[in-house]
DRENKOLRO-800866 format. One record per residue (C-alpha): residue in one letter; x, y, z. Coordinates in nm, 4 decimals. Example, Ala and Ser with C-alpha at 12.3 -4.5 7.8 and 13.67 -1.06 7.14 Angstrom:
! DRENKOLRO-800866
+------+----------+----------+----------+
| roro |        u |        v |        w |
+------+----------+----------+----------+
|    A |   1.2300 |  -0.4500 |   0.7800 |
|    S |   1.3670 |  -0.1060 |   0.7140 |
+------+----------+----------+----------+
END
This chain:
! DRENKOLRO-800866
+------+----------+----------+----------+
| roro |        u |        v |        w |
+------+----------+----------+----------+
|    M |   1.7034 |  -1.5833 |   3.0356 |
|    N |   1.5799 |  -1.6301 |   2.6751 |
|    M |   1.7115 |  -1.3195 |   2.4903 |
|    K |   1.6297 |  -1.4388 |   2.1362 |
|    A |   1.3493 |  -1.3138 |   1.9121 |
|    P |   1.0237 |  -1.5030 |   1.9706 |
|    R |   0.9540 |  -1.8029 |   1.7423 |
|    G |   0.8057 |  -1.6886 |   1.4172 |
|    T |   0.9554 |  -1.3371 |   1.4192 |
|    V |   1.2753 |  -1.1949 |   1.2739 |
|    D |   1.4954 |  -0.8946 |   1.3110 |
|    L |   1.5133 |  -0.6705 |   1.0040 |
|    L |   1.8676 |  -0.5432 |   0.9932 |
|    P |   1.9762 |  -0.2380 |   0.7998 |
|    K |   2.1250 |  -0.4269 |   0.5123 |
|    D |   1.7820 |  -0.5927 |   0.4555 |
|    A |   1.5774 |  -0.2794 |   0.5400 |
|    A |   1.7238 |  -0.1098 |   0.2349 |
|    K |   1.5561 |  -0.3810 |   0.0165 |
|    W |   1.2306 |  -0.3375 |   0.1821 |
|    Q |   1.2535 |   0.0394 |   0.1440 |
|    Y |   1.3113 |   0.0066 |  -0.2205 |
|    A |   1.0237 |  -0.2400 |  -0.2757 |
|    E |   0.7884 |  -0.0088 |  -0.0643 |
|    N |   0.8807 |   0.2939 |  -0.2635 |
|    I |   0.7960 |   0.1192 |  -0.5899 |
|    I |   0.4622 |   0.0084 |  -0.4417 |
|    K |   0.3815 |   0.3625 |  -0.3275 |
|    D |   0.4651 |   0.5070 |  -0.6670 |
|    V |   0.2215 |   0.2487 |  -0.8281 |
|    C |  -0.0489 |   0.3309 |  -0.5759 |
|    N |  -0.0017 |   0.6935 |  -0.6468 |
|    R |  -0.0450 |   0.6352 |  -1.0250 |
|    F |  -0.3740 |   0.4387 |  -0.9579 |
|    H |  -0.4869 |   0.7223 |  -0.7295 |
|    F |  -0.4977 |   0.5211 |  -0.4040 |
|    K |  -0.4518 |   0.6931 |  -0.0733 |
|    E |  -0.2686 |   0.5505 |   0.2355 |
|    I |  -0.4658 |   0.4437 |   0.5509 |
|    R |  -0.3072 |   0.3399 |   0.8836 |
|    T |  -0.5130 |   0.1510 |   1.1368 |
|    P |  -0.4361 |   0.0316 |   1.4943 |
|    L |  -0.2189 |  -0.2729 |   1.5607 |
|    F |  -0.4989 |  -0.4238 |   1.7593 |
|    E |  -0.8748 |  -0.4089 |   1.7500 |
|    H |  -1.1681 |  -0.5267 |   1.9520 |
|    T |  -1.1866 |  -0.8970 |   1.8964 |
|    E |  -1.5397 |  -0.8682 |   1.7507 |
|    V |  -1.4089 |  -0.6771 |   1.4498 |
|    F |  -1.2356 |  -0.9907 |   1.3309 |
|    Q |  -1.4960 |  -1.2400 |   1.4575 |
|    R |  -1.7721 |  -1.0603 |   1.2579 |
|    G |  -1.5470 |  -0.9251 |   0.9806 |
|    V |  -1.3374 |  -1.2339 |   0.9014 |
|    G |  -1.5926 |  -1.4979 |   1.0091 |
|    D |  -1.6205 |  -1.7421 |   1.3026 |
|    S |  -1.5742 |  -2.0380 |   1.0801 |
|    T |  -1.2317 |  -1.9351 |   0.9424 |
|    D |  -0.8988 |  -2.0841 |   1.0524 |
|    I |  -0.7808 |  -1.7246 |   1.1419 |
|    V |  -1.0499 |  -1.6812 |   1.4021 |
|    Q |  -1.0669 |  -2.0347 |   1.5200 |
|    K |  -0.6877 |  -2.1089 |   1.5418 |
|    E |  -0.4593 |  -1.8230 |   1.4560 |
|    M |  -0.5535 |  -1.5085 |   1.6413 |
|    Y |  -0.3451 |  -1.3551 |   1.9113 |
|    T |  -0.6232 |  -1.2464 |   2.1545 |
|    F |  -0.5842 |  -1.1011 |   2.5065 |
|    E |  -0.7868 |  -0.9349 |   2.7694 |
|    D |  -0.6790 |  -0.5779 |   2.8824 |
|    R |  -0.7007 |  -0.4388 |   3.2266 |
|    G |  -1.0536 |  -0.3162 |   3.1661 |
|    G |  -1.1652 |  -0.6704 |   3.0853 |
|    R |  -1.2082 |  -0.6008 |   2.7159 |
|    S |  -1.1080 |  -0.8641 |   2.4621 |
|    L |  -0.8532 |  -0.7343 |   2.2086 |
|    T |  -0.6823 |  -0.9049 |   1.9233 |
|    L |  -0.3652 |  -0.8211 |   1.7423 |
|    R |  -0.4431 |  -0.7583 |   1.3757 |
|    P |  -0.4388 |  -1.0900 |   1.1846 |
|    E |  -0.5368 |  -0.9307 |   0.8410 |
|    G |  -0.6073 |  -0.5913 |   0.7015 |
|    T |  -0.9481 |  -0.5772 |   0.5374 |
|    A |  -1.1593 |  -0.5969 |   0.8504 |
|    S |  -0.9601 |  -0.3119 |   1.0147 |
|    V |  -0.9962 |  -0.0965 |   0.7047 |
|    A |  -1.3662 |  -0.1719 |   0.6903 |
|    R |  -1.4094 |  -0.0793 |   1.0595 |
|    A |  -1.2146 |   0.2478 |   0.9981 |
|    F |  -1.4382 |   0.3189 |   0.6994 |
|    V |  -1.7617 |   0.2746 |   0.8980 |
|    E |  -1.6313 |   0.4588 |   1.2121 |
|    N |  -1.5027 |   0.7590 |   1.0300 |
|    K |  -1.7991 |   0.7668 |   0.7850 |
|    L |  -1.5926 |   0.7572 |   0.4797 |
|    F |  -1.8952 |   0.6393 |   0.2922 |
|    G |  -2.0003 |   1.0067 |   0.3148 |
|    E |  -1.6986 |   1.1302 |   0.1277 |
|    P |  -1.7910 |   1.3130 |  -0.1983 |
|    N |  -1.5333 |   1.1184 |  -0.3970 |
|    Q |  -1.6525 |   0.7511 |  -0.4370 |
|    P |  -1.5372 |   0.4839 |  -0.4431 |
|    V |  -1.2828 |   0.5301 |  -0.1629 |
|    K |  -0.9506 |   0.3789 |  -0.2776 |
|    L |  -0.7098 |   0.2905 |   0.0103 |
|    Y |  -0.3798 |   0.1186 |   0.0538 |
|    Y |  -0.1766 |   0.0186 |   0.3546 |
|    F |   0.1429 |  -0.1360 |   0.4897 |
|    A |   0.0788 |  -0.3188 |   0.8105 |
|    Q |   0.2228 |  -0.5893 |   1.0352 |
|    M |  -0.0075 |  -0.8871 |   1.0893 |
|    F |   0.0052 |  -1.1593 |   1.3638 |
|    R |  -0.1095 |  -1.5148 |   1.3225 |
|    Y |  -0.0321 |  -1.8124 |   1.5351 |
|    E |   0.0687 |  -2.0817 |   1.2903 |
|    R |   0.3671 |  -2.3023 |   1.2271 |
|    P |   0.6574 |  -2.0793 |   1.1123 |
|    Q |   0.8069 |  -2.1675 |   0.7748 |
|    K |   0.9935 |  -2.0065 |   0.4918 |
|    G |   0.8118 |  -1.6932 |   0.3933 |
|    R |   0.5341 |  -1.7418 |   0.6463 |
|    M |   0.5916 |  -1.5998 |   0.9989 |
|    R |   0.3792 |  -1.5348 |   1.3059 |
|    Q |   0.4543 |  -1.1694 |   1.2667 |
|    L |   0.4353 |  -1.0894 |   0.8964 |
|    N |   0.4381 |  -0.7664 |   0.6859 |
|    Q |   0.1600 |  -0.7073 |   0.4321 |
|    F |   0.0725 |  -0.4468 |   0.1678 |
|    G |  -0.2878 |  -0.4356 |   0.0715 |
|    V |  -0.5505 |  -0.2289 |  -0.1040 |
|    E |  -0.9229 |  -0.1906 |  -0.0510 |
|    V |  -1.1746 |  -0.0202 |  -0.2796 |
|    L |  -1.5001 |   0.0556 |  -0.1098 |
|    G |  -1.8197 |   0.1978 |  -0.2720 |
|    S |  -1.8339 |   0.0453 |  -0.6195 |
|    D |  -1.9638 |  -0.2846 |  -0.7639 |
|    D |  -1.8390 |  -0.2068 |  -1.1104 |
|    P |  -1.6480 |  -0.5133 |  -1.2530 |
|    A |  -1.3979 |  -0.2673 |  -1.3928 |
|    V |  -1.2809 |  -0.1999 |  -1.0364 |
|    D |  -1.2076 |  -0.5713 |  -0.9879 |
|    A |  -0.9921 |  -0.5662 |  -1.2918 |
|    E |  -0.8201 |  -0.2463 |  -1.1749 |
|    V |  -0.7381 |  -0.3948 |  -0.8373 |
|    I |  -0.5931 |  -0.7043 |  -1.0103 |
|    D |  -0.3965 |  -0.4738 |  -1.2472 |
|    L |  -0.2518 |  -0.2797 |  -0.9524 |
|    A |  -0.1165 |  -0.6047 |  -0.7960 |
|    M |   0.0275 |  -0.7235 |  -1.1220 |
|    T |   0.1820 |  -0.3887 |  -1.1920 |
|    V |   0.3597 |  -0.3904 |  -0.8600 |
|    Y |   0.5200 |  -0.7268 |  -0.9363 |
|    K |   0.6066 |  -0.6277 |  -1.2994 |
|    Q |   0.7606 |  -0.2994 |  -1.1808 |
|    L |   0.9917 |  -0.4855 |  -0.9577 |
|    G |   1.0976 |  -0.7140 |  -1.2404 |
|    L |   0.9075 |  -1.0350 |  -1.1630 |
|    K |   0.8167 |  -1.2425 |  -1.4714 |
|    S |   0.7355 |  -1.5834 |  -1.3475 |
|    L |   0.3836 |  -1.5032 |  -1.2484 |
|    K |   0.0510 |  -1.6830 |  -1.2646 |
|    L |  -0.2837 |  -1.5078 |  -1.2116 |
|    V |  -0.5707 |  -1.7457 |  -1.1128 |
|    V |  -0.9297 |  -1.6071 |  -1.1002 |
|    N |  -1.2630 |  -1.7484 |  -1.0008 |
|    S |  -1.6162 |  -1.6365 |  -0.9218 |
|    L |  -1.7811 |  -1.7191 |  -0.5923 |
|    G |  -2.1132 |  -1.5786 |  -0.7220 |
|    D |  -2.3688 |  -1.3736 |  -0.5361 |
|    K |  -2.5585 |  -1.5023 |  -0.2321 |
|    E |  -2.8149 |  -1.7003 |  -0.4370 |
|    S |  -2.5342 |  -1.8652 |  -0.6283 |
|    R |  -2.3264 |  -1.9396 |  -0.3176 |
|    D |  -2.6354 |  -2.0865 |  -0.1365 |
|    N |  -2.7149 |  -2.3228 |  -0.4262 |
|    H |  -2.3474 |  -2.4294 |  -0.4458 |
|    R |  -2.3315 |  -2.4756 |  -0.0687 |
|    Q |  -2.6185 |  -2.7211 |  -0.0751 |
|    A |  -2.4535 |  -2.9139 |  -0.3624 |
|    L |  -2.1302 |  -2.9311 |  -0.1645 |
|    V |  -2.2938 |  -3.0590 |   0.1458 |
|    K |  -2.4867 |  -3.3259 |  -0.0478 |
|    H |  -2.1584 |  -3.4330 |  -0.2255 |
|    F |  -1.9294 |  -3.4469 |   0.0768 |
|    E |  -2.1873 |  -3.5803 |   0.3320 |
|    P |  -2.1362 |  -3.9454 |   0.2406 |
|    H |  -1.7557 |  -3.9031 |   0.2825 |
|    K |  -1.7706 |  -3.7039 |   0.6087 |
|    E |  -1.5916 |  -3.9607 |   0.8285 |
|    E |  -1.3104 |  -3.9868 |   0.5670 |
|    L |  -1.2328 |  -3.6199 |   0.5911 |
|    C |  -1.0081 |  -3.4462 |   0.8392 |
|    K |  -1.1590 |  -3.3039 |   1.1554 |
|    D |  -1.1433 |  -2.9502 |   1.0266 |
|    C |  -1.3333 |  -3.0405 |   0.7079 |
|    Q |  -1.5979 |  -3.2286 |   0.9106 |
|    T |  -1.6636 |  -2.8993 |   1.0871 |
|    R |  -1.6518 |  -2.6990 |   0.7744 |
|    L |  -1.9113 |  -2.9230 |   0.6197 |
|    S |  -2.1754 |  -2.7658 |   0.8448 |
|    Q |  -2.0215 |  -2.4162 |   0.8893 |
|    N |  -1.8612 |  -2.3278 |   0.5598 |
|    P |  -1.8292 |  -2.6267 |   0.3074 |
|    L |  -1.6763 |  -2.4065 |   0.0422 |
|    R |  -1.3606 |  -2.3989 |   0.2676 |
|    I |  -1.3290 |  -2.7833 |   0.2070 |
|    L |  -1.2031 |  -2.7146 |  -0.1355 |
|    D |  -0.9177 |  -2.5193 |   0.0174 |
|    C |  -0.8024 |  -2.8007 |   0.2576 |
|    K |  -0.4423 |  -2.9052 |   0.2270 |
|    T |  -0.4983 |  -3.2297 |   0.4252 |
|    D |  -0.7768 |  -3.3650 |   0.2071 |
|    R |  -0.6769 |  -3.2253 |  -0.1263 |
|    D |  -0.5931 |  -3.5699 |  -0.2680 |
|    H |  -0.9259 |  -3.7210 |  -0.1566 |
|    P |  -1.1166 |  -3.8575 |  -0.4515 |
|    A |  -1.4225 |  -3.6610 |  -0.3628 |
|    M |  -1.2209 |  -3.3387 |  -0.4197 |
|    K |  -1.1855 |  -3.4099 |  -0.7872 |
|    T |  -1.5562 |  -3.4653 |  -0.8379 |
|    A |  -1.6785 |  -3.1838 |  -0.6258 |
|    P |  -1.9456 |  -2.9577 |  -0.7710 |
|    S |  -1.8000 |  -2.6469 |  -0.9366 |
|    I |  -1.9230 |  -2.3127 |  -0.8372 |
|    L |  -1.9147 |  -2.2100 |  -1.2067 |
|    D |  -2.2131 |  -2.4500 |  -1.2625 |
|    Y |  -2.4164 |  -2.2779 |  -1.0031 |
|    L |  -2.3691 |  -1.9107 |  -1.1019 |
|    N |  -2.6928 |  -1.7382 |  -1.1807 |
|    E |  -2.7240 |  -1.5140 |  -1.4909 |
|    A |  -2.6223 |  -1.1958 |  -1.2955 |
|    S |  -2.3147 |  -1.3637 |  -1.1510 |
|    K |  -2.2095 |  -1.5094 |  -1.4855 |
|    L |  -2.2429 |  -1.1708 |  -1.6553 |
|    Y |  -2.0326 |  -1.0015 |  -1.3783 |
|    F |  -1.7568 |  -1.2611 |  -1.4109 |
|    D |  -1.7581 |  -1.2329 |  -1.7819 |
|    K |  -1.7092 |  -0.8587 |  -1.7601 |
|    V |  -1.4173 |  -0.8943 |  -1.5254 |
|    Q |  -1.2555 |  -1.1252 |  -1.7689 |
|    E |  -1.3209 |  -0.8950 |  -2.0536 |
|    Y |  -1.1519 |  -0.6037 |  -1.8789 |
|    L |  -0.8356 |  -0.8256 |  -1.7909 |
|    S |  -0.8195 |  -0.9225 |  -2.1487 |
|    M |  -0.8463 |  -0.5636 |  -2.2720 |
|    M |  -0.5562 |  -0.4789 |  -2.0248 |
|    D |  -0.3516 |  -0.7644 |  -2.1787 |
|    I |  -0.3412 |  -0.9416 |  -1.8354 |
|    D |  -0.3035 |  -1.3163 |  -1.8746 |
|    Y |  -0.5019 |  -1.5188 |  -1.6354 |
|    V |  -0.6338 |  -1.8819 |  -1.5743 |
|    V |  -0.9840 |  -1.9605 |  -1.4423 |
|    D |  -0.9731 |  -2.2200 |  -1.1534 |
|    A |  -1.3123 |  -2.3201 |  -1.0349 |
|    N |  -1.1626 |  -2.4654 |  -0.7099 |
|    L |  -1.0034 |  -2.1373 |  -0.6073 |
|    V |  -1.1629 |  -2.0168 |  -0.2818 |
|    R |  -1.0501 |  -1.7617 |  -0.0245 |
|    G |  -1.0050 |  -1.8421 |   0.3396 |
|    L |  -1.2230 |  -1.5648 |   0.4687 |
|    D |  -1.6070 |  -1.5735 |   0.4926 |
|    Y |  -1.6822 |  -1.2275 |   0.3430 |
|    Y |  -1.5783 |  -1.3075 |  -0.0124 |
|    N |  -1.8226 |  -1.3147 |  -0.3122 |
|    H |  -1.8041 |  -1.2760 |  -0.6778 |
|    T |  -1.4476 |  -1.2203 |  -0.7980 |
|    A |  -1.1695 |  -1.4152 |  -0.6145 |
|    F |  -0.8071 |  -1.4283 |  -0.7309 |
|    E |  -0.4516 |  -1.5256 |  -0.6366 |
|    I |  -0.1153 |  -1.4371 |  -0.7964 |
|    M |   0.1416 |  -1.7131 |  -0.7731 |
|    S |   0.5173 |  -1.7432 |  -0.8399 |
|    E |   0.6201 |  -2.0056 |  -1.0854 |
|    A |   0.9864 |  -1.9419 |  -1.0387 |
|    S |   1.2125 |  -2.2488 |  -0.9967 |
|    G |   1.3077 |  -2.3020 |  -0.6376 |
|    F |   1.0449 |  -2.0644 |  -0.4896 |
|    G |   0.9037 |  -2.3262 |  -0.2678 |
|    A |   0.5891 |  -2.5453 |  -0.2104 |
|    I |   0.3664 |  -2.2460 |  -0.1155 |
|    T |   0.3538 |  -2.0464 |  -0.4356 |
|    T |   0.0930 |  -1.7796 |  -0.3495 |
|    L |   0.2221 |  -1.4283 |  -0.3474 |
|    A |  -0.1067 |  -1.2381 |  -0.3142 |
|    G |  -0.4704 |  -1.3080 |  -0.2860 |
|    G |  -0.7975 |  -1.1141 |  -0.2631 |
|    G |  -1.1470 |  -1.0658 |  -0.3942 |
|    R |  -1.4798 |  -0.8870 |  -0.3650 |
|    Y |  -1.6562 |  -0.8764 |  -0.0306 |
|    N |  -1.9902 |  -0.7170 |  -0.0743 |
|    G |  -2.1687 |  -0.7309 |   0.2712 |
|    L |  -1.8691 |  -0.6795 |   0.4970 |
|    I |  -1.9439 |  -0.3200 |   0.5695 |
|    E |  -2.3030 |  -0.3958 |   0.6691 |
|    E |  -2.1724 |  -0.6726 |   0.8988 |
|    L |  -1.9548 |  -0.4053 |   1.0747 |
|    G |  -2.2455 |  -0.1729 |   1.1306 |
|    G |  -2.2134 |   0.0494 |   0.8033 |
|    P |  -2.4462 |   0.1016 |   0.5106 |
|    D |  -2.4791 |  -0.1260 |   0.2139 |
|    T |  -2.1319 |  -0.0756 |   0.0486 |
|    P |  -1.9669 |  -0.2997 |  -0.1962 |
|    G |  -1.5920 |  -0.3669 |  -0.1686 |
|    I |  -1.2962 |  -0.5425 |  -0.3134 |
|    G |  -0.9211 |  -0.5753 |  -0.2146 |
|    F |  -0.6188 |  -0.7929 |  -0.1688 |
|    G |  -0.3200 |  -0.8575 |   0.0519 |
|    M |   0.0328 |  -0.9100 |  -0.0599 |
|    G |   0.3018 |  -1.0565 |   0.1763 |
|    L |   0.6113 |  -0.8528 |   0.1586 |
|    E |   0.8300 |  -1.1398 |   0.2857 |
|    R |   0.7101 |  -1.3529 |  -0.0016 |
|    L |   0.7582 |  -1.0688 |  -0.2420 |
|    L |   1.1296 |  -1.0533 |  -0.1537 |
|    M |   1.1521 |  -1.4329 |  -0.1778 |
|    A |   1.0130 |  -1.4178 |  -0.5313 |
|    L |   1.2703 |  -1.1481 |  -0.6242 |
|    E |   1.5386 |  -1.3652 |  -0.4897 |
|    A |   1.4049 |  -1.6726 |  -0.6780 |
|    E |   1.4219 |  -1.4902 |  -1.0083 |
|    N |   1.7703 |  -1.3527 |  -0.9266 |
|    I |   1.6549 |  -0.9867 |  -0.9370 |
|    E |   1.9057 |  -0.7595 |  -0.7820 |
|    I |   1.7560 |  -0.4760 |  -0.5788 |
|    P |   1.9610 |  -0.1644 |  -0.6443 |
|    A |   2.1125 |  -0.0549 |  -0.3068 |
|    D |   2.3077 |   0.2748 |  -0.2780 |
|    D |   2.5227 |   0.2192 |   0.0270 |
|    D |   2.7583 |   0.5067 |  -0.0561 |
|    L |   2.7936 |   0.7912 |   0.1833 |
|    D |   2.8129 |   1.1495 |   0.0330 |
|    C |   3.0680 |   1.2990 |   0.2718 |
|    F |   3.2743 |   1.1927 |   0.5842 |
|    V |   3.4169 |   1.4740 |   0.7936 |
|    V |   3.7661 |   1.3970 |   0.9310 |
|    A |   3.8555 |   1.6422 |   1.2238 |
|    M |   4.1833 |   1.6566 |   1.4072 |
|    G |   4.2979 |   1.9077 |   1.6638 |
|    S |   4.1537 |   2.1195 |   1.9467 |
|    A |   3.8086 |   2.1425 |   2.0984 |
|    A |   3.7512 |   2.4373 |   1.8681 |
|    V |   3.8179 |   2.2163 |   1.5620 |
|    E |   3.5697 |   1.9525 |   1.6981 |
|    K |   3.3065 |   2.2114 |   1.7502 |
|    A |   3.3605 |   2.3521 |   1.3983 |
|    A |   3.3302 |   1.9956 |   1.2543 |
|    A |   3.0059 |   1.9406 |   1.4440 |
|    R |   2.8621 |   2.2712 |   1.3131 |
|    L |   2.9830 |   2.1750 |   0.9579 |
|    V |   2.8114 |   1.8369 |   0.9708 |
|    H |   2.4901 |   2.0075 |   1.0792 |
|    E |   2.5040 |   2.2636 |   0.8018 |
|    L |   2.5765 |   2.0019 |   0.5294 |
|    R |   2.2844 |   1.7896 |   0.6495 |
|    M |   2.0528 |   2.0984 |   0.6463 |
|    S |   2.1588 |   2.1451 |   0.2865 |
|    G |   2.0268 |   1.7963 |   0.2098 |
|    I |   2.3748 |   1.6273 |   0.1940 |
|    Q |   2.4275 |   1.2870 |   0.3588 |
|    V |   2.7181 |   1.3182 |   0.5957 |
|    D |   2.8770 |   1.1498 |   0.8977 |
|    K |   3.1892 |   1.1921 |   1.1226 |
|    D |   3.3962 |   1.0030 |   1.3749 |
|    Y |   3.2645 |   0.9553 |   1.7248 |
|    Q |   3.5267 |   0.7148 |   1.8493 |
|    G |   3.8176 |   0.9478 |   1.9077 |
|    R |   4.0145 |   0.7773 |   1.6208 |
|    K |   4.3313 |   0.9243 |   1.4830 |
|    M |   4.3451 |   1.0600 |   1.1191 |
|    K |   4.4425 |   0.7256 |   0.9710 |
|    G |   4.1585 |   0.5499 |   1.1616 |
|    Q |   3.9056 |   0.8180 |   1.0523 |
|    F |   4.0037 |   0.7753 |   0.6863 |
|    K |   3.9637 |   0.3966 |   0.7292 |
|    A |   3.6140 |   0.4625 |   0.8741 |
|    A |   3.5315 |   0.6853 |   0.5696 |
|    D |   3.6442 |   0.4033 |   0.3401 |
|    R |   3.4380 |   0.1392 |   0.5200 |
|    S |   3.1439 |   0.3872 |   0.4829 |
|    R |   3.2163 |   0.4057 |   0.1089 |
|    S |   3.2135 |   0.7817 |   0.1300 |
|    R |   3.2501 |   0.9638 |  -0.1999 |
|    Y |   3.4258 |   1.2622 |  -0.0392 |
|    V |   3.6227 |   1.3145 |   0.2662 |
|    L |   3.6322 |   1.6622 |   0.4186 |
|    V |   3.9447 |   1.7218 |   0.6301 |
|    L |   3.9386 |   1.9915 |   0.9058 |
|    G |   4.2467 |   2.0560 |   1.1244 |
|    E |   4.3950 |   2.3465 |   1.3085 |
|    D |   4.5616 |   2.4951 |   0.9985 |
|    E |   4.2333 |   2.4625 |   0.7935 |
|    L |   4.0262 |   2.6249 |   1.0773 |
|    E |   4.2805 |   2.9107 |   1.1066 |
|    K |   4.2536 |   2.9798 |   0.7394 |
|    Q |   3.8727 |   2.9152 |   0.7315 |
|    V |   3.9058 |   2.6597 |   0.4652 |
|    I |   3.8473 |   2.2817 |   0.4415 |
|    N |   4.0303 |   2.0240 |   0.2342 |
|    V |   3.7977 |   1.8174 |   0.0120 |
|    K |   3.9229 |   1.4746 |  -0.1176 |
|    E |   3.7380 |   1.2837 |  -0.3780 |
|    M |   3.8041 |   0.9131 |  -0.2798 |
|    E |   3.7704 |   0.7511 |  -0.6134 |
|    T |   4.0243 |   0.9851 |  -0.7936 |
|    G |   4.2381 |   1.1054 |  -0.4954 |
|    E |   4.1878 |   1.4640 |  -0.6259 |
|    Q |   4.2051 |   1.7233 |  -0.3442 |
|    V |   4.0888 |   2.0843 |  -0.3319 |
|    E |   4.0607 |   2.3530 |  -0.0812 |
|    I |   3.7250 |   2.5323 |  -0.0467 |
|    P |   3.6365 |   2.8108 |   0.1998 |
|    L |   3.4358 |   2.6906 |   0.4980 |
|    N |   3.1505 |   2.9403 |   0.4215 |
|    D |   3.1119 |   2.7985 |   0.0738 |
|    I |   3.1430 |   2.4231 |   0.1454 |
|    A |   2.7722 |   2.3507 |   0.1890 |
|    A |   2.6836 |   2.5314 |  -0.1371 |
|    K |   2.9719 |   2.3686 |  -0.3283 |
|    M |   2.8906 |   2.0153 |  -0.2087 |
|    K |   2.5223 |   2.0650 |  -0.2842 |
|    E |   2.6199 |   2.1782 |  -0.6365 |
|    K |   2.8323 |   1.8659 |  -0.6701 |
|    F |   2.5552 |   1.6243 |  -0.5777 |
|    A |   2.3267 |   1.8068 |  -0.8033 |
|    G |   2.5475 |   1.7297 |  -1.0977 |
|    G |   2.7976 |   2.0206 |  -1.0882 |
|    K |   3.1627 |   2.0206 |  -1.0194 |
|    V |   3.3459 |   2.1273 |  -0.7128 |
|    D |   3.6187 |   2.3836 |  -0.8136 |
|    E |   3.8984 |   2.5104 |  -0.6089 |
+------+----------+----------+----------+
END
């Protein structure tokens, strides 16, 4: 019997979960400041949501989706990315009718992609993402990029590189597409099989190919920037102006494309330039996707968003030697020795302390007093509260501060209030 975690998945143990919680709390605070609201969508969707929303020609749909048929014969797919799910929820719940527009959303979600597992890229991955639906203002593009950069900076990352590009509107993309086909057609047989297929389905994706990236034709491929019409140029210029006004450094890369079919106008990636981070440097990526909502049955609604891998975020923090503050100390540990009455009183005391907002634990292994003190020490408890037969009879409890060794007796009826005062910055007096 194979009792190991499936390939491409990992167990997140308590010592690591604390790091994730810290990062997530920072992210939530940033989202709150930017006035984004959280959305949670199902772990799986009808397969058509991703086929239509992500695009049949993408690697995700063609190679990487976990798709299954339920007992009713319906084709369902584990969520491989977040944008299509959010777009479906936006349409189904008629969020386009909300009085406050645009709708600004963020999510934390697990994604599932069947690909070769490697460092920072798993088959079950965790992602933070944002979507803004209902505005085609270039300032929104800059705000979304600003949010992503702010998250990284708030966590202490410095070795960052922001790369931006414009994919243009439909007219610009169509003209560029024709130029790409004309350029790569003579080299079709020299390209990998995936790119041979992409040449007819989505030639822009050829520029993102890892297999053919060193092919000479890649270096001379037509640039999308040369095919932007006046409206697209103006839009991209405004995005760059906003980024400059926000003092956000960036680099324009005409070869930057996104792997999903729904992107147009602004596309961007944030990369780590930290030494030793690894060959795959991308931390987050996203862009504008006007047209996606209509594809999923909604009204004409512009949108923009990004996805940020949380595993890769923690890798970047490690690569830059950024320590995540972890408070592993326990507030109080109750040591109880004696009769059943003492044990019941200790259980009641633990409950009262917890209801007062104090973190507390006790022994559940039947240890002797010495063993209980050792357990308190292993838990790095700041205070040990000792309750025995004598203390119960006198209705007091002995409070020991572990760092100083100082001990005081406090009436049982007052202990919750006294400890609450202590952890609020006061002093426990005898």
